[in-house]
C-alpha positions in Angstrom: -2.5 -37.2 -41.9 -5.8 -37.7 -40.1 -4.1 -37.3 -36.7 -2.5 -34.0 -37.9 -5.8 -32.6 -39.2 -7.6 -33.6 -36.0 -4.9 -32.0 -33.9 -5.1 -28.8 -36.0 -8.9 -28.7 -35.6 -8.6 -29.0 -31.8 -5.9 -26.3 -31.5 -7.0 -23.8 -34.2 -10.5 -23.0 -32.6 -8.8 -22.2 -29.3 -6.4 -19.7 -30.9 -9.3 -18.1 -32.8 -11.4 -17.8 -29.7 -8.5 -16.4 -27.7 -7.8 -13.8 -30.4 -11.5 -12.8 -30.5 -11.9 -12.5 -26.7 -8.8 -10.3 -26.4 -10.6 -7.6 -28.4 -13.1 -7.3 -25.6 -10.7 -6.7 -22.7 -11.6 -3.2 -21.9 -12.2 -1.3 -18.7 -15.2 0.9 -18.0 -14.7 3.8 -15.5 -18.3 3.3 -14.4 -17.4 -0.1 -13.0 -14.5 1.0 -10.8 -14.7 0.5 -7.1 -14.1 3.5 -5.0 -13.1 3.7 -1.4 -15.6 4.6 1.3 -13.5 6.2 4.0 -14.6 6.7 7.6 -12.8 7.6 10.7 -11.6 4.4 12.4 -13.6 5.2 15.6 -16.9 5.6 13.7 -17.1 2.2 12.1 -19.5 -0.3 13.7 -17.8 -3.6 14.5 -14.3 -2.1 14.2 -13.8 -1.5 18.0 -11.0 -4.1 18.5 -9.1 -2.8 15.5 -9.7 0.8 16.6 -8.2 -0.1 20.0 -5.1 -1.4 18.2 -4.8 1.8 16.3 -5.0 3.7 19.5 -2.6 1.6 21.4 -0.1 0.5 18.7 0.0 3.6 16.4 -1.2 6.7 18.3 0.3 5.4 21.5 3.7 5.2 19.8 3.6 8.1 17.3 1.3 10.6 19.1 -2.3 11.6 19.2 -2.3 14.1 16.3 -2.9 11.3 13.8 -6.2 10.9 11.9 -6.9 7.4 10.6 -9.5 6.9 7.8 -10.4 3.3 7.1 -11.9 2.0 3.8 -15.1 0.3 5.1 -15.0 -2.2 2.3 -11.5 -3.6 2.8 -10.9 -2.7 6.4 -7.5 -1.2 5.4 -6.4 2.4 6.0 -7.1 4.8 3.1 -5.5 7.8 4.8 -3.3 8.1 7.8 -2.2 11.7 8.4 -1.6 14.5 10.8 1.5 13.8 12.8 5.2 13.4 12.3 7.4 10.3 12.7 11.1 11.3 12.9 13.3 8.7 11.3 16.4 10.8 10.8 18.0 13.8 12.4 16.2 17.1 11.5 14.4 20.2 12.8 11.7 19.3 15.3 13.3 16.2 16.7 16.1 15.2 19.0 17.8 12.5 16.9 21.5 13.3 16.9 23.1 14.1 13.6 26.1 11.8 13.2 26.5 11.2 9.5 25.0 12.2 6.1 22.0 10.1 5.3 22.1 8.2 2.0 19.2 6.8 -0.1 19.7 3.2 0.9 19.4 4.1 4.6 16.2 6.1 4.0 14.8 3.1 2.2 15.8 0.8 5.0 14.2 3.0 7.6 11.0 3.3 5.6 10.9 -0.5 5.2 11.4 -1.0 8.9 8.5 1.4 9.7 6.2 -0.4 7.3 7.3 -3.8 8.6 6.6 -2.8 12.2 3.1 -1.5 11.3 2.2 -4.1 8.6 -0.6 -5.6 10.7 -2.3 -2.2 11.1 -1.9 -1.3 7.5 -3.0 -4.7 6.3 0.0 -5.1 4.0 2.7 -7.7 3.3 5.7 -5.4 3.8 8.0 -8.0 2.0 6.1 -7.6 -1.3 6.3 -3.8 -1.4 8.8 -2.2 -3.8 9.9 1.4 -3.8 9.7 3.3 -7.1 12.3 5.7 -6.0 14.0 7.5 -3.1 15.0 11.1 -3.6 15.6 14.2 -1.5 13.8 17.5 -2.3 14.9 20.5 -0.2 14.7 19.2 3.4 12.5 16.2 2.7 13.0 12.7 1.5 10.4 11.0 -0.7 10.1 7.3 -0.9 
């Protein structure tokens, strides 16, 4: 009996404390961390990474791209401005040979992310698509 009471005294306070602390799990919007975005070529100490963006991204996909880096994380916050043709369509010379299905679009998007994972600062294997769907002449992943 003494062992059972002692065991209950040890376990019970932990449960009470756990229950009481769970009431305090709240988020305060004033404590959120926001991105500080700067153009990749304007960040001090970022020259070697900027050269990689020039060579590996703009060199491959064109110079129309703007790359904004979060100075806190070193990861891109916005990459925009150009076009990267993955499937046949207006404005590219990829030959149309079959109708594109959702699984093929997802595979192409994954291949793109995998080939640029180092620049994006991501682990492409851990990414999961919420959905793949066409709207008019565009595919959204």
